[in-house]
C-alpha positions in Angstrom: 0.0 0.0 0.0 1.4 3.4 -1.0 1.8 6.3 1.5 -1.1 8.1 -0.3 -3.3 5.0 0.1 -2.3 4.6 3.7 -3.1 8.2 4.5 -6.4 8.1 2.6 -7.5 5.1 4.6 -6.3 6.7 7.8 -8.6 9.7 7.1 -11.6 7.5 6.4 -10.9 5.4 9.5 -10.7 8.6 11.6 -14.0 9.8 10.1 -15.7 6.5 10.8 -14.4 6.6 14.4 -15.7 10.1 14.8 -19.1 9.2 13.6 -19.2 6.1 15.8 -18.6 8.1 18.9 -21.6 8.8 21.0 -21.6 12.6 20.8 -24.1 15.3 20.2 -21.7 17.8 18.7 -21.2 18.4 15.0 -18.3 16.5 13.6 -15.9 18.7 11.6 -12.9 18.4 9.4 -10.8 19.7 12.3 -12.0 16.8 14.5 -11.1 14.3 11.9 -7.6 15.7 11.1 -6.8 15.8 14.8 -7.8 12.1 15.1 -5.9 11.2 11.9 -3.0 13.3 13.0 -2.7 15.0 9.7 -2.6 18.6 8.4 -5.6 20.4 6.8 -3.7 20.5 3.5 -3.3 16.7 3.6 -7.0 16.3 4.1 -7.8 18.5 1.1 -5.2 16.6 -1.1 -7.3 13.5 -0.5 -10.8 15.0 -0.5 -12.3 18.1 -2.2 -14.8 18.6 0.5 -16.2 17.1 3.7 -19.1 15.7 1.7 -16.7 13.8 -0.5 -15.2 12.2 2.6 -18.7 11.3 3.9 -19.6 9.8 0.6 -16.4 7.6 0.6 -16.8 6.8 4.3 -20.4 5.8 3.8 -19.4 3.6 0.9 -16.6 1.9 2.8 -19.0 1.0 5.7 -21.6 -0.6 3.5 -22.0 -4.4 3.5 -19.6 -6.2 1.2 -22.4 -8.4 -0.2 -23.5 -7.8 -3.7 -27.1 -7.0 -3.0 -28.0 -7.3 -6.7 -28.2 -11.0 -6.2 -31.1 -10.6 -3.8 -34.7 -9.6 -4.3 -35.6 -6.0 -3.7 -37.2 -6.8 -0.3 -34.3 -9.0 0.8 -31.9 -6.2 -0.1 -33.9 -3.7 1.9 -33.9 -6.1 4.9 -30.1 -6.5 4.7 -29.6 -2.7 4.6 -32.0 -2.1 7.4 -30.2 -4.7 9.5 -26.9 -3.0 8.7 -28.2 0.4 9.7 -29.6 -1.1 13.0 -26.2 -2.7 13.7 -24.5 0.6 13.1 -27.1 2.8 14.7 -24.7 5.3 16.4 -22.8 5.9 13.2 -25.9 6.5 11.1 -27.6 8.6 13.9 -24.6 10.9 14.0 -24.3 11.0 10.2 -27.9 12.0 9.9 -27.7 14.5 12.7 -24.5 16.2 11.5 -24.8 16.3 7.7 -27.8 17.8 6.0 -26.9 16.4 2.6 -27.0 12.8 3.8 -30.3 12.2 2.0 -28.7 13.1 -1.3 -25.7 10.8 -0.7 -28.0 8.0 0.4 -30.3 8.3 -2.7 -27.3 8.6 -5.1 -25.4 5.7 -3.6 -28.3 3.3 -3.4 -29.7 4.1 -6.8 -26.3 3.6 -8.5 -24.8 0.7 -6.5 -27.6 -1.5 -5.1 -30.8 -1.1 -7.1 
């Protein structure tokens, strides 16, 4: 794994950790760079915006299964179970990012259905 890939993963992991914490405060780029122990400029070399990070973070947390092999209702059940199992992550994601619904619709329409 290259240094770039290692740092990229480190940022995503820090974001996931931040969103998995039981906190009521809004999660910011500053919170994530502190946790990842990187500089602001490093963050923006990897992501154009915080929403880009969220999109990638969301994608990296999704089930590895290919849901296209299941019926629509089975796919929904798998996704609902996944959200239930990762409730804190999704609660904080929904609470802290107003554009989550756009990411959610885009991601599921392109990848799963």
